[in-house]
N, C-alpha and C positions, 0 to 999 in steps of 0.2 A: 748639219741642218736636219737631215732625215734620219730618224732612229728606227731601225728595223728590229722586230722582236720575233724570234722563232719559238715554237712550242710543239709539243707532241712527241718528243723523243722519249726513249725508254728502252727497256729490255724486252726482247721478244725471241721466241724460239724460231729456228730455221723453218721456212715455209710459211711463217705467219705474215701478218700485215700490220702496217703502221701508217698513220697519216700525220704529216708535218704541216704546220701552219706558219705563215709569215704575214705580219701586219706592220704597217707604218703608223706610228703614233700620230694622231691628229691629221692624217692625210689618207688619200686613196692612191691606188696605182694607176690612175687614169692616164697619166703622162709618162709612165715609166715602163720599161721592160724589166722583168724579174727573172732571176736565175737562181738555181740551187747548186751549190758546190759542196764537196765533202773532203775531209782530210783525216787520215788515219795516222797513228804514231809511226814515224819513220818513213812516211810516204808524202809525196807532194800533193798539194791541193788539186783536185780534179773536178772538172765540169760534170754535172749530173743532168740537169734539165733547165729549160728556159721557156718563157712565154713572152711574146712581144706586145707592144702597146696598141698598135692600130688595128690589128686583127687577132684572132685567137690561134694563130700559128704557134706550134710548139716544136721544141727541139730536144733531142735526147742523146746521151752518150750511148755508145754501143753496148756497154756493160749493163745498162738498165733498160734498154729498149724492150718493150713488151711486158715489163714488170712494173715500171713506175709510170705514173701519170701526173702531169702538172696541170693545174687549172686555176681559174679565178672564180670568186663568187660573183653573183649578179651585180652587186653594188661596187665591185672592184675595190673592196676594202681588204680582202684577204686573198693570198695566193696559197694554194695547197700543193703538197707533194704526196700523192697516194702511193705507197710502196707495198707491193704484193710479192709473194714468193721470195721472201727475204732470205739471203744467204749470209753465212758468217763473214764473207768478204765485204759485205755491205756495212760492216761495223766501222763507224767513223763519227766525227763531229760534223754535223750538217749545218751549212751556213746559207742564209738567204742574202741575196744581193740585188741591188736595183741600179738602173742607169737611165738617165733622162733620154727623151726622144731624140733620135738622130736620123740623118738621111739613110744611112746604112747601119743595120744592126748585125753585129757579130756575136752570136750567143755564147761563144767561148772566150770572148774578148774581155776588155776592161769594164769593170763596174765601178760606180762612184760611191755607193753606200753599202755597208755590210752590217749584218747582225752579229750578235755575240756567239751564236751557234747553239745547237742542241745535240746532245749525245744520243746516238743510236747504237745499241749493242744487240747483236744477233748471236744467240748461243747455238751450240751443236753445229 
């Protein structure tokens, strides 16, 4: 029912920055928590960051803490992942995911909707 579209991926050199965007066609994220995951070839999908629905609390994987920032726009139309100080090990396909409001939110848990992914490649 909900189609998520990621954008902003590309090729960047180590130490550079990139901003990913996630939007839901014809909807807002008002009633959803949104997370970012990534998967590199030969590796399992891993949690990157998330933002919950009721407040602006954010959650980050240890590997990206201090370098990545997740945020919403004021209209709650788009969720962003600002990635700074990128490293070659950040290279992966990045996926946006969303889950409807629940009593308890587990940022690394199950999400109901997934985007197609956007490739991020960090050289050197």
